GUDREN-559323 format. One record per residue: x, y, z of N, C-alpha, C in turn. Coordinates in steps of 0.05 Angstrom, whole numbers, padded with zeros to 5 digits, always signed. Layout:
# residues N
XYZXYZXYZ ...
END
This chain:
# residues 302
+00510+03152+00024+00501+03157+00051+00524+03153+00071 +00540+03132+00068+00562+03126+00086+00584+03148+00083 +00590+03155+00058+00611+03175+00054+00602+03202+00065 +00576+03209+00062+00566+03234+00074+00568+03233+00104 +00562+03210+00116+00563+03208+00145+00592+03208+00155 +00611+03201+00138+00638+03198+00146+00656+03221+00137 +00644+03242+00126+00661+03264+00114+00651+03290+00124 +00670+03310+00127+00699+03307+00126+00711+03301+00154 +00697+03307+00176+00708+03303+00203+00713+03274+00209 +00696+03256+00198+00700+03228+00204+00726+03218+00194 +00734+03226+00169+00759+03218+00158+00782+03230+00174 +00778+03255+00184+00799+03267+00201+00803+03252+00227 +00781+03242+00239+00784+03227+00263+00798+03200+00257 +00791+03187+00234+00805+03163+00227+00835+03168+00222 +00842+03190+00210+00870+03197+00206+00884+03200+00233 +00870+03212+00253+00881+03214+00280+00887+03187+00292 +00869+03168+00288+00872+03141+00300+00897+03128+00289 +00900+03129+00262+00924+03117+00249+00949+03131+00259 +00947+03157+00261+00970+03173+00270+00978+03166+00298 +00959+03162+00316+00965+03154+00343+00980+03128+00344 +00972+03109+00328+00986+03083+00327+01015+03086+00317 +01019+03102+00297+01046+03106+00286+01063+03121+00306 +01053+03143+00316+01070+03159+00334+01075+03145+00361 +01055+03129+00369+01059+03114+00394+01081+03094+00392 +01080+03078+00370+01101+03057+00367+01128+03070+00360 +01128+03094+00349+01153+03107+00341+01171+03112+00365 +01160+03114+00390+01178+03117+00413+01196+03093+00417 +01185+03069+00412+01202+03045+00413+01223+03046+00392 +01215+03055+00368+01235+03057+00346+01257+03077+00353 +01249+03099+00365+01269+03119+00373+01289+03108+00393 +01279+03093+00413+01296+03081+00433+01317+03062+00420 +01308+03048+00400+01326+03030+00386+01346+03046+00370 +01337+03066+00355+01355+03081+00338+01377+03096+00352 +01371+03107+00376+01392+03123+00390+01413+03105+00404 +01410+03079+00401+01432+03061+00410+01455+03063+00390 +01449+03071+00365+01469+03070+00344+01477+03098+00334 +01462+03119+00342+01468+03146+00331+01463+03167+00353 +01478+03189+00351+01473+03211+00369+01446+03224+00363 +01433+03236+00383+01405+03246+00379+01402+03265+00356 +01420+03284+00352+01417+03304+00331+01423+03291+00304 +01442+03272+00303+01447+03258+00278+01422+03243+00268 +01410+03229+00287+01386+03213+00280+01363+03232+00273 +01358+03253+00289+01336+03271+00284+01340+03285+00256 +01364+03293+00250+01369+03306+00224+01363+03287+00201 +01373+03262+00204+01368+03243+00182+01338+03238+00178 +01323+03233+00199+01295+03226+00196+01279+03249+00185 +01285+03274+00192+01270+03297+00183+01277+03303+00154 +01303+03305+00147+01311+03311+00120+01304+03290+00100 +01308+03264+00108+01300+03243+00089+01270+03242+00086 +01255+03248+00107+01226+03249+00104+01218+03271+00085 +01231+03295+00087+01225+03317+00069+01232+03310+00040 +01255+03298+00036+01263+03290+00009+01245+03269-00003 +01235+03251+00013+01217+03231+00002+01191+03244-00007 +01181+03264+00008+01157+03278+00000+01162+03295-00024 +01187+03306-00027+01194+03322-00051+01192+03304-00076 +01200+03279-00073+01198+03260-00096+01169+03255-00103 +01152+03254-00082+01123+03251-00087+01112+03275-00102 +01120+03299-00094+01112+03323-00109+01120+03322-00138 +01145+03314-00143+01155+03312-00170+01139+03290-00186 +01134+03267-00173+01119+03246-00186+01091+03255-00193 +01079+03271-00176+01052+03282-00182+01052+03306-00200 +01076+03315-00208+01080+03338-00225+01068+03363-00213 +01070+03366-00187+01063+03390-00173+01087+03409-00172 +01082+03435-00169+01104+03454-00167+01122+03447-00143 +01148+03447-00147+01167+03441-00125+01172+03465-00108 +01169+03489-00119+01175+03513-00104+01155+03517-00081 +01164+03524-00057+01145+03528-00035+01127+03553-00039 +01101+03550-00034+01083+03572-00037+01082+03590-00013 +01085+03579+00010+01084+03595+00035+01110+03590+00050 +01132+03600+00038+01159+03593+00048+01163+03603+00076 +01155+03628+00082+01160+03639+00109+01144+03623+00130 +01119+03617+00124+01103+03601+00143+01113+03573+00146 +01121+03560+00124+01133+03533+00126+01158+03533+00142 +01175+03554+00139+01200+03556+00154+01194+03559+00184 +01174+03576+00191+01168+03580+00219+01157+03555+00232 +01138+03542+00218+01126+03517+00229+01148+03495+00230 +01164+03494+00209+01186+03474+00208+01206+03478+00230 +01212+03502+00237+01231+03507+00259+01220+03497+00285 +01194+03502+00290+01182+03493+00316+01175+03464+00316 +01161+03454+00295+01150+03427+00295+01171+03406+00286 +01192+03415+00272+01212+03395+00263+01238+03399+00279 +01251+03422+00276+01277+03426+00289+01275+03424+00319 +01258+03441+00331+01256+03442+00360+01243+03417+00372 +01220+03409+00360+01206+03386+00371+01223+03361+00370 +01234+03354+00346+01249+03330+00344+01276+03332+00358 +01288+03355+00357+01314+03358+00370+01311+03355+00400 +01293+03369+00412+01289+03368+00442+01279+03340+00450 +01259+03329+00436+01248+03304+00445+01268+03281+00443 +01284+03280+00421+01304+03259+00419+01325+03262+00440 +01334+03286+00445+01354+03292+00465+01343+03284+00493 +01318+03291+00498+01306+03284+00524+01305+03254+00528 +01299+03239+00507+01297+03210+00508+01324+03198+00515 +01346+03209+00505+01372+03199+00511+01382+03207+00538 +01382+03232+00544+01394+03242+00568+01380+03233+00593 +01353+03228+00591+01339+03219+00615+01344+03190+00621 +01352+03174+00602+01358+03146+00606+01333+03129+00609 +01309+03140+00605+01284+03125+00608+01265+03136+00587 +01255+03117+00570+01238+03126+00548+01211+03138+00557 +01202+03130+00580+01175+03139+00588+01175+03169+00594 +01198+03182+00598+01198+03211+00601+01188+03225+00576 +01189+03210+00553+01179+03222+00528+01149+03227+00530 +01135+03215+00549+01106+03220+00552+01101+03250+00557 +01120+03264+00568+01117+03292+00573+01113+03308+00547 +01122+03297+00525+01117+03310+00499+01087+03314+00495 +01071+03297+00506+01042+03298+00501+01028+03316+00521 +01043+03334+00534+01031+03357+00546+01022+03376+00524 +01030+03371+00499+01024+03388+00477+00994+03395+00475 +00975+03376+00477+00947+03384+00474+00938+03404+00494 +00950+03404+00518+00942+03423+00538+00952+03451+00530 +00977+03452+00520+00988+03478+00510+00970+03488+00486 +00962+03469+00469+00946+03477+00445+00920+03490+00454 +00906+03478+00473+00880+03489+00482+00883+03517+00492 +00904+03522+00508+00909+03549+00519+00916+03568+00497 +00935+03561+00480+00944+03579+00458+00922+03584+00438 +00906+03563+00432+00884+03567+00413+00863+03585+00424 +00859+03584+00450+00840+03602+00463+00849+03631+00459 +00875+03637+00463+00884+03664+00462+00889+03674+00433 +00899+03657+00416+00908+03666+00389+00888+03660+00367 +00872+03638+00371+00853+03631+00350+00824+03636+00358 +00820+03645+00382+00793+03649+00392+00776+03624+00392 +00789+03601+00396+00775+03575+00398+00770+03570+00428 +00747+03579+00437+00741+03575+00466+00736+03546+00472 +00751+03534+00490+00747+03505+00496+00719+03500+00507 +00707+03478+00498+00681+03470+00508+00685+03457+00536 +00662+03454+00550+00663+03443+00577+00674+03415+00577 +00666+03399+00557+00676+03372+00555+00706+03371+00550 +00717+03391+00536+00745+03392+00531+00761+03397+00557 +00750+03415+00573+00763+03421+00599+00763+03396+00617 +00741+03381+00616+00740+03356+00631+00760+03336+00620 +00762+03335+00594+00781+03317+00581+00810+03325+00588 +00816+03350+00588+00842+03360+00596+00849+03352+00625 +00830+03355+00643+00834+03348+00671+00840+03319+00675 +00824+03302+00661+00827+03273+00664+00854+03264+00651 +00860+03276+00627+00885+03269+00614+00909+03278+00629 +00908+03301+00642+00930+03311+00658+00935+03293+00682 +00913+03284+00694+00916+03266+00717+00929+03240+00708 +00922+03231+00684+00935+03206+00673+00964+03210+00668 +00972+03233+00657+01000+03238+00652+01016+03240+00678 +01004+03252+00698+01018+03253+00724+01022+03225+00736 +01002+03208+00733+01005+03181+00743+01027+03166+00728 +01030+03170+00702+01050+03156+00687+01078+03167+00694 +01080+03192+00701+01106+03204+00707+01114+03201+00736 +01096+03194+00754+01102+03193+00782+01124+03173+00789 +01128+03150+00775+01149+03132+00782+01177+03144+00780 +01180+03166+00765+01206+03178+00762+01213+03196+00786 +01238+03194+00795+01246+03210+00818+01247+03239+00810 +01237+03256+00828+01238+03285+00823+01266+03295+00824 +01284+03281+00837+01312+03290+00839+01328+03285+00814 +01319+03266+00798+01334+03259+00774+01319+03264+00749 +01334+03266+00727+01321+03270+00701+01309+03297+00697 +01319+03317+00711+01307+03344+00709+01312+03355+00681 +01336+03352+00670+01342+03362+00644+01324+03348+00623 +01322+03322+00625+01305+03307+00606+01277+03316+00606 +01265+03320+00630+01238+03329+00632+01234+03357+00622 +01253+03374+00627+01252+03402+00617+01253+03402+00587 +01270+03386+00575+01272+03385+00546+01246+03374+00534 +01234+03354+00547+01209+03342+00536+01187+03363+00537 +01185+03378+00559+01164+03399+00561+01169+03421+00541 +01194+03429+00537+01200+03449+00516+01192+03439+00489 +01197+03413+00484+01189+03401+00459+01159+03402+00454 +01144+03396+00475+01115+03397+00472+01105+03425+00467 +01117+03445+00480+01109+03473+00476+01116+03482+00448 +01139+03474+00437+01146+03481+00409+01126+03468+00389 +01119+03443+00395+01099+03430+00378+01073+03445+00377 +01064+03453+00401+01039+03468+00403+01041+03495+00388 +01064+03508+00391+01067+03534+00377+01066+03530+00347 +01078+03509+00336+01076+03503+00308+01047+03498+00299 +01032+03485+00315+01004+03480+00309+00988+03506+00306 +00993+03524+00325+00978+03550+00324+00986+03566+00299 +01011+03566+00292+01020+03581+00268+01007+03568+00243 +01007+03541+00242+00994+03528+00219+00965+03534+00217 +00951+03534+00239+00922+03541+00239+00918+03570+00230 +00935+03588+00239+00933+03616+00230+00936+03619+00200 +00956+03604+00189+00960+03604+00160+00936+03593+00145 +00923+03572+00156+00900+03560+00144+00876+03578+00145 +00874+03596+00165+00852+03615+00167+00853+03636+00144 +00878+03642+00135+00881+03662+00114+00874+03650+00087 +00884+03626+00080+00877+03613+00056+00884+03583+00058 +00871+03566+00044+00877+03537+00046+00906+03531+00038 +00917+03511+00053+00945+03503+00047+00945+03478+00030 +00965+03477+00012+00971+03452-00002+00985+03434+00018 +00971+03414+00029+00982+03399+00051+01008+03385+00044 +01010+03373+00020+01033+03358+00013+01057+03377+00010 +01054+03399-00004+01076+03418-00008+01084+03431+00019 +01065+03438+00035+01071+03451+00060+01086+03432+00079 +01077+03407+00080+01090+03388+00097+01118+03382+00088 +01121+03380+00061+01148+03375+00050+01167+03397+00058 +01159+03422+00055+01178+03444+00059+01182+03450+00089 +01162+03444+00105+01168+03448+00134+01189+03428+00144 +01189+03403+00132+01209+03384+00139+01237+03393+00129 +01238+03402+00104+01264+03409+00093+01275+03434+00107 +01258+03454+00112+01268+03478+00127+01275+03470+00156 +01258+03454+00168+01264+03446+00196+01287+03428+00199 +01294+03413+00178+01317+03395+00180+01343+03409+00179 +01344+03434+00168+01370+03448+00166+01382+03455+00193 +01367+03466+00213+01379+03470+00239+01388+03444+00253 +01373+03423+00248+01381+03397+00260+01407+03387+00247 +01410+03392+00221+01435+03384+00207+01458+03401+00218 +01454+03427+00222+01474+03444+00233+01483+03434+00261 +01463+03427+00278+01469+03417+00304+01485+03391+00303 +01477+03373+00284+01491+03348+00281+01520+03352+00273 +01525+03372+00256+01552+03377+00246+01570+03391+00267 +01557+03408+00283+01572+03425+00302+01577+03412+00329 +01559+03394+00337+01562+03381+00364+01577+03355+00361 +01600+03353+00374+01616+03328+00372+01601+03304+00381 +01603+03282+00366+01589+03257+00373+01602+03234+00360 +01599+03210+00370+01610+03186+00357+01597+03182+00330 +01610+03168+00312+01598+03163+00285+01574+03144+00287 +01557+03146+00268+01533+03129+00267+01542+03100+00261 +01530+03082+00275+01535+03053+00270+01512+03044+00252 +01519+03038+00227+01498+03031+00207+01492+03001+00208 +01480+02993+00230+01472+02965+00233+01445+02961+00219 +01438+02936+00215+01412+02930+00203+01389+02940+00220 +01392+02938+00247+01371+02948+00265+01367+02978+00262 +01390+02992+00260+01388+03022+00258+01375+03029+00231 +01383+03016+00210+01372+03022+00183+01341+03017+00183 +01333+02995+00195+01304+02989+00196+01289+03010+00212 +01301+03019+00235+01289+03039+00251+01287+03066+00236 +01308+03072+00221+01309+03097+00206+01288+03097+00184 +01285+03074+00170+01265+03073+00149+01237+03077+00161 +01231+03064+00184+01205+03068+00196+01201+03097+00204 +01222+03109+00215+01220+03137+00224+01215+03156+00200 +01228+03150+00178+01226+03168+00155+01200+03166+00140 +01191+03141+00134+01167+03138+00118+01141+03140+00134 +01133+03119+00149+01108+03122+00164+01111+03141+00188 +01134+03140+00202+01137+03156+00226+01140+03185+00222 +01147+03194+00198+01152+03222+00193+01135+03232+00170 +01142+03224+00145+01128+03234+00122+01098+03229+00123 +01090+03203+00126+01061+03197+00126+01048+03209+00151 +01061+03207+00174+01049+03217+00199+01043+03246+00198 +01061+03262+00187+01057+03291+00186+01036+03299+00166 +01033+03283+00144+01011+03287+00125+00985+03282+00139 +00983+03260+00154+00959+03253+00169+00952+03275+00189 +00973+03285+00202+00969+03306+00222+00959+03332+00209 +00971+03340+00187+00963+03364+00173+00934+03361+00163 +00927+03337+00154+00900+03332+00144+00880+03335+00167 +00886+03322+00190+00868+03323+00213+00865+03352+00223 +00888+03366+00224+00888+03393+00235+00872+03412+00217 +00871+03407+00191+00857+03425+00173+00827+03421+00174 +00818+03399+00187+00789+03393+00187+00777+03391+00215 +00794+03394+00235+00784+03394+00263+00795+03418+00278 +00781+03427+00298+00792+03449+00315+00819+03440+00327 +00837+03460+00331+00863+03453+00341+00862+03438+00367 +00843+03446+00385+00841+03433+00411+00833+03404+00408 +00814+03398+00390+00804+03371+00386+00827+03353+00374 +00840+03364+00354+00862+03349+00342+00885+03344+00361 +00891+03364+00377+00913+03361+00397+00907+03341+00418 +00882+03342+00429+00875+03322+00449+00874+03294+00438 +00868+03291+00412+00867+03265+00400+00893+03250+00401 +00915+03264+00402+00942+03251+00403+00949+03240+00430 +00932+03244+00450+00938+03234+00477+00940+03204+00478 +00929+03190+00458+00931+03161+00458+00959+03151+00451 +00976+03168+00438+01002+03160+00430+01020+03151+00453 +01022+03166+00476+01039+03156+00497+01029+03129+00509 +01003+03124+00508+00992+03098+00518+01002+03076+00500 +01000+03080+00473+01010+03060+00454+01040+03057+00458 +01055+03079+00463+01084+03077+00467+01091+03060+00491 +01077+03064+00513+01083+03049+00537+01077+03019+00533 +01054+03014+00520+01046+02986+00515+01066+02972+00496 +01074+02987+00475+01093+02975+00456+01120+02971+00469 +01128+02989+00487+01154+02986+00501+01153+02961+00519 +01130+02956+00531+01127+02932+00548+01130+02907+00531 +01117+02906+00508+01117+02882+00491+01144+02877+00478 +01157+02898+00468+01181+02895+00453+01207+02899+00469 +01206+02917+00489+01230+02923+00504+01229+02913+00532 +01207+02900+00540+01206+02889+00567+01201+02909+00589 +01192+02933+00583+01186+02953+00603+01158+02949+00614 +01156+02939+00638+01130+02933+00650+01120+02957+00666 +01096+02967+00659+01085+02990+00674+01077+02981+00702 +01080+03000+00721+01071+02995+00748+01041+02999+00749 +01029+02992+00772+01000+02995+00774+00991+03024+00770 +01008+03043+00779+01000+03071+00777+01003+03081+00748 +01022+03070+00733+01024+03076+00705+01000+03065+00690 +00992+03041+00697+00968+03029+00685+00944+03046+00690 +00941+03056+00715+00919+03074+00721+00920+03099+00704 +00945+03110+00700+00948+03133+00683+00939+03128+00655 +00946+03105+00644+00937+03099+00617+00907+03097+00615 +00894+03085+00635+00865+03084+00635+00852+03112+00636 +00865+03130+00652+00855+03157+00653+00857+03171+00626 +00880+03166+00612+00884+03179+00586+00864+03168+00566 +00858+03142+00567+00838+03130+00550+00810+03143+00556 +00805+03148+00582+00781+03161+00589+00779+03189+00577 +00802+03204+00578+00803+03230+00566+00798+03229+00536 +00809+03209+00523+00804+03205+00494+00774+03200+00489 +00762+03184+00506+00733+03179+00502+00717+03204+00504 +00723+03220+00524+00709+03246+00528+00713+03264+00504 +00738+03265+00495+00745+03282+00472+00730+03272+00446 +00728+03246+00444+00714+03235+00421+00684+03243+00421 +00672+03243+00445+00644+03252+00447+00642+03281+00436 +00661+03298+00445+00660+03326+00435+00664+03327+00405 +00683+03311+00394+00688+03311+00365+00664+03302+00350 +00650+03282+00360+00626+03272+00346+00604+03293+00346 +00601+03307+00369+00581+03329+00370+00588+03350+00350 +00614+03357+00348+00623+03377+00329+00616+03368+00300 +00620+03342+00295+00615+03331+00268+00585+03333+00261 +00568+03326+00280+00539+03327+00275+00530+03356+00270 +00540+03375+00286+00533+03403+00282+00541+03412+00255 +00566+03405+00247+00576+03413+00221+00560+03401+00198 +00551+03376+00201+00535+03363+00180+00508+03377+00178 +00496+03385+00201+00471+03399+00200+00474+03426+00186 +00497+03438+00191+00502+03464+00177+00504+03460+00147 +00515+03437+00138+00517+03431+00109+00489+03427+00098 
END
């Protein structure tokens, strides 16, 4: 009875919750890591090592190592790995303030629009309300930043969120044609997406990596839970929930990121940032109501 009540959308929602905690804290990890490595060096390492770790899992499970949907994995990998991680890490460094990374979570708003046009997923009324409340929260969090400064960082972060959303739409399109092997697809999108990052790391002059204990710990977190496990959770949730619902679910990550930065890095939110976090939590609550309605309808259909 419990498993029936909790499957499959319930498990997808649980995967989103775990994912939000990992991705939220990962912003603190990224801030620590870029003290010791250039952004493209760090991004290339975390993506390629994440892909290689999943390749070992494929071999351990005796699954075929050859990619089944190579072109699709390469396209999604370029957007969700190379562009997303490259732009977001660069934005985090060049802006000089980690909270500008919150702009990456404009992604759910891009997803709703793109899914409407390309996937014919018409947003429900509750989703539009959730978008409005969440957008208001993001604006509140970003308001403390001067409009005169950090323009490049903010532009890179927005570009990152748009690339992430584009990768989501392509992945959903591929899933509409035939089911994807989530482990294999995630592995190869990392490996394909890591190659442009490696090229950028080799071609762009930068200081050598300082292999301190703190950097190694940050890299391990980024590679295993922050990358390999996180993208498996994301692919799992995306395969069982509408793109708009899954995308909006990630809005909790910047809230976790700001709170973790306060606890570990001493970044204290202003009252308006706190108001923004409350608005985002409200948007998540609204989105959860929609997701639960979707789950009940799907169960009745079963």
